C-alpha positions, 0 to 999 in steps of 0.5 A: 519154788525150789531149784531142786527137789531131791527124793531120798535121804540116804548118802546119795540124796543127802550129799546132793542136797548139801552140795547143791545148797553150798552152790547156792541152790534152794533145795527141798529134800523129800525123805520117807525115812524108811529102811535107809541102808545108809544108816549103817552104824559103821561103814567101811571106806575100802577101795579093794572090794570083795574076796576077788580084790576088785578095785573100782576105777575111781575108788581112790578119788572117791575115797579122798573125796569122802574124807574131805567131805567129813573134814569140811563138815567137822570144820563147819561144826557137824562132826561125824564119828569115824576112824581114818585108820586104814583097812586090813584085808587078810588073804588065805593063800599065795594065789589070792595074794598074787591075784589081788596084787595084779589088780592093785593100781599103781596109784593106790597106797598099800603094802603087804604085811605078815599076819604076825606083825599085827599082834594088836589085831589078833588075826586067826592062824589061817591067814597067809598075808594081809593087805594094808590100805592106809587111806581106808577106814570106817565112818558112822553112816547114819551120822554122816547123812544127818550131818549132810542134811543139817549142814545143807539147810535144805527144807526136809519133808518127811513124806512118801512120793507117789510119782515124779517127772522133770519138774513135779513131785506128787506126794502119797497124799496127793500134794503136788510140788514143783521145782526146776529140777527133780532128782531121784536118789531112792534106794532099795525101799524107794525104788521098789515102791516106784516099781523101778528095776534093780537087784536088792540084797540084804546086809546085816551086822551084829552090834558088839559091846567092844570092837573086835579089832582097833582097825577094820578087818575084812574078808568075807565079813568085816569087823570094825569099830563104831561110835559105840563098841564095834560091829561084825557084818556082811552082805550075804543074803540071796538077792531078790528083785524087790525090797523085802523086810525080813528078819535076820534068819538064825542061819545068818547069825550063825554064818556071821559068827563063823566068819568071825571065827575065821577072821580071829580064831574065836567066837568072842564078843558081847552082842548088844544088837542087830542091824539089817537093811537092803541095798540096791544094786543091779546097775548105777542109775546116774544122770538124765532119765527118759522123763526129764528128771535126774537120778543117782541110785543103785550104788549098792555097797559102794555108797560111801566110797563113790556116792558123794563124788558122784553127787558132785558130778551130777550137780555139775551135769545139771548146772547151769539151771534154766 
């Protein structure tokens, strides 16, 4: 019997499986491999969020934890494509700059730059100033999750879960599995199947033959390098109360291209594909649940920024095992 069954193979479940295995626990990971938002080809590690310039209370701690995790994986022979290149956040006017400046914590490394200083980025003419976050960057989300699962050595079952409680998991085919602890780390797809509440919001990105900028740039939408080429993406579709698997609407494609024009002043870039997925938000589910199981779910767009850090804290919360 394993010590731990983890349900869900996105960034939360993969991180928890890896950390638990390194702590000496026997781990079984159950992953349906369906609609994982964590499989994003290029995710930003960006501590200053949204157009309002909000900073999560533990953003810098989470950022550094994720970078350290990538370094440990690479040392162990599991390299993950990434760029610890910083992130650029252009702002359109002095009022936005002032609002963001007031929200920046003293401990967060940053500096304001003039757009003309960044000729290699090629920003459009409409920007007033650019916030440079030197500890940010981008990573290949799918590659990170694969590396975590592989490095964990956990037994991975490709299966769908019908139900679970503190010590048992019933698969969709009726098979019953037992463990000393059960943790739900499902995202939008898994939570909808389980009937759990949440806010589901689809995000999409365009795959490009070449990156629009050598450094990630973000305001409204983001442009970033990727393992192959680059991406232009955003989370902008209307939220829903359940998972939906809709194709990318044409108006959304036009919206993304307009955001590219706003960032860089042009619509250029050779399109090679489209990637889309649904993120789960509406409140973090963390820690013990009423049925005795545990959960780490509902990270929304902050999965790579906070997910590994929270997985480490959840593991400490669960230990020692009975």
